[in-house]
C-alpha positions in Angstrom: 44.7 29.3 8.8 43.0 32.7 9.1 43.0 34.2 12.5 39.2 34.6 12.6 38.7 30.9 11.8 40.9 29.9 14.7 38.8 32.1 17.1 35.6 30.6 15.7 36.9 27.0 16.2 37.9 27.9 19.8 34.5 29.4 20.5 32.6 26.4 19.1 34.8 23.9 21.0 34.3 25.8 24.3 30.5 26.3 23.9 29.4 23.1 25.5 31.5 24.0 28.6 30.3 27.6 28.7 26.7 26.5 28.7 27.1 24.1 31.6 25.5 25.5 34.7 27.6 25.7 37.9 25.2 25.2 40.8 27.5 25.1 43.8 31.2 25.4 44.6 32.7 24.5 47.9 36.5 24.4 48.5 37.8 22.8 45.3 34.7 20.9 44.4 32.3 22.2 41.7 28.8 20.7 41.2 27.3 21.3 37.7 24.0 20.6 36.0 22.4 18.5 38.8 18.7 17.7 38.4 16.2 15.0 39.4 14.4 13.3 36.6 10.6 14.0 36.9 9.0 10.6 37.5 6.3 9.2 35.2 2.7 9.0 36.6 2.4 8.1 40.2 5.8 6.4 40.6 7.9 7.6 43.5 11.3 6.3 42.2 13.6 8.3 40.0 17.2 9.2 39.3 19.4 12.3 39.5 22.2 13.3 37.1 24.9 16.0 37.0 28.7 16.2 37.5 31.2 16.8 40.3 34.5 18.3 39.4 37.5 18.1 41.7 39.6 21.1 40.7 42.4 20.4 43.2 45.2 17.9 43.2 44.0 16.0 46.3 41.6 13.1 45.6 38.3 13.1 47.5 35.7 10.5 48.3 31.9 10.8 47.8 30.3 8.5 50.4 26.6 9.6 50.3 23.9 11.8 48.8 20.6 12.6 50.4 17.6 14.6 49.2 15.3 16.3 51.6 12.4 15.4 49.2 13.0 11.7 49.2 13.1 8.7 51.6 16.3 7.2 50.2 19.1 8.2 47.8 21.8 5.8 46.8 25.0 6.0 44.8 24.6 3.7 41.8 26.5 2.7 38.7 25.4 0.7 35.6 28.0 -1.9 34.6 28.4 -4.3 31.8 30.0 -7.7 32.7 30.2 -10.6 30.2 27.5 -9.0 28.0 25.1 -8.5 30.9 24.1 -5.1 32.2 23.4 -4.5 35.9 22.9 -1.7 38.3 25.3 -1.8 41.3 25.0 0.1 44.6 28.3 1.9 45.4 29.3 2.6 49.0 31.6 5.4 47.7 32.7 7.0 44.5 36.3 8.4 44.1 36.7 12.0 42.9 40.3 12.1 41.5 42.2 15.3 41.6 41.9 17.5 38.5 39.0 15.4 37.1 35.3 15.7 36.5 33.1 12.7 37.5 29.9 12.5 35.4 26.6 11.1 36.7 24.6 10.3 33.5 22.2 7.7 32.1 23.7 4.2 31.8 26.7 5.1 34.0 27.0 6.6 37.5 23.8 8.1 38.9 21.8 8.7 42.0 18.9 6.2 42.6 16.0 7.8 44.4 13.1 6.1 46.2 10.2 7.7 48.0 10.3 11.0 46.0 7.7 13.4 47.1 5.2 14.4 44.4 4.3 17.9 43.1 7.8 19.5 43.8 9.9 21.5 41.4 13.2 21.4 43.5 14.7 20.1 46.7 17.9 20.3 48.6 20.6 17.7 48.1 23.4 17.0 50.6 26.5 15.3 49.1 28.9 13.9 51.8 32.4 14.2 50.6 35.3 13.3 52.9 32.8 13.2 55.8 31.5 16.8 55.2 28.1 17.5 53.8 27.8 20.0 50.9 24.3 21.3 50.3 22.4 23.1 47.6 19.1 23.1 45.7 18.5 21.1 42.5 15.5 21.1 40.2 13.1 18.4 39.3 12.6 18.3 35.5 12.1 16.2 32.4 15.0 14.0 31.4 17.6 15.9 29.3 18.6 14.4 26.0 
């Protein structure tokens, strides 16, 4: 295989990862692509998506998330059991060592209630192993 073709394949394969936005890094935890879905009309409920990567070997535990622009933020997961789909509240979400945990539609996500209107960003605090990790995330239209 020609050398230039190999480099082209490597570049195309790495492109989705290179375009991902790192928002915050603390210790061995990397937060990427977090955003709050802009609610429709006058609804104050929404969701937030992104990812948390544990670059270390030690597993960590996510036990809470709180937004300064909302009344309540819960860890949720969409599950299918016996052909039925349901949303389940999670008390915690494990963050295994060397792995990335995705929060995306129809899977893990943050369920938000009492979201303030007219905002374009707010601060989120993730509690991992009892320690809060804070940074700003945007409010924007759902990504495809």
